[in-house]
C-alpha positions in Angstrom: 124.7 107.1 98.1 125.8 103.4 98.1 123.6 100.9 99.9 126.3 100.2 102.5 126.3 103.8 103.6 122.5 103.8 104.4 121.6 103.6 108.1 118.7 101.2 108.5 119.0 100.9 112.2 115.8 102.7 113.0 113.7 100.7 110.4 112.3 97.3 111.5 112.9 94.5 109.1 109.8 93.0 107.4 109.0 89.5 108.4 108.6 86.8 105.7 104.9 86.6 106.7 104.5 90.2 105.4 105.9 89.2 102.0 103.7 86.0 101.9 100.5 88.0 102.5 101.3 91.2 100.6 99.5 91.8 97.4 99.8 94.4 94.7 96.5 96.1 93.8 96.5 98.3 90.8 94.0 101.2 91.1 91.5 102.2 88.5 93.2 104.6 86.0 90.0 106.8 85.8 90.3 107.8 89.5 93.8 109.2 89.3 94.6 112.9 89.7 97.7 114.4 88.0 99.9 116.2 90.5 103.5 117.3 90.9 105.5 115.6 93.7 109.1 115.6 94.8 110.5 112.2 95.8 114.0 111.1 96.7 116.2 109.9 93.9 116.6 106.6 95.7 112.8 106.0 95.6 112.4 107.0 92.0 115.4 105.0 90.8 114.2 101.9 92.6 110.7 102.0 91.1 112.0 102.9 87.6 114.4 100.0 87.7 111.4 97.7 87.9 110.3 98.8 84.4 107.2 99.9 82.8 104.3 100.8 85.1 106.5 102.1 87.9 104.3 105.1 88.6 101.3 102.8 89.0 103.3 100.6 91.4 104.3 103.7 93.4 100.6 104.6 93.5 99.7 101.1 94.6 102.2 101.3 97.5 100.7 104.6 98.7 97.2 103.3 98.3 98.0 100.3 100.4 99.4 102.6 103.1 96.2 104.7 103.0 94.0 101.6 103.3 96.1 100.3 106.2 95.7 103.6 108.0 91.9 103.7 107.4 91.6 100.1 108.7 93.3 101.2 111.9 90.8 104.1 112.2 87.6 102.2 111.2 87.7 98.7 109.6 84.3 99.2 108.0 85.5 102.2 106.0 88.1 100.2 104.0 87.1 98.9 100.5 86.3 95.3 100.6 85.9 95.2 104.4 
């Protein structure tokens, strides 16, 4: 599907502040678990287009989401808090 056909109307835009404060944190390789997962082609193509290490970047995005959710539940449970 071409980008111009995607409906982004229900997704809020990220502010520049988010990009200024965002950081990529790569997880320790020893703690990873091998799984099978089905993702949309758009997601996999985007990460693959960024080159080597795309699976680790995908993991980092998911880990950041988990950490953010944990912080909302209990700030003291998040690593480094």
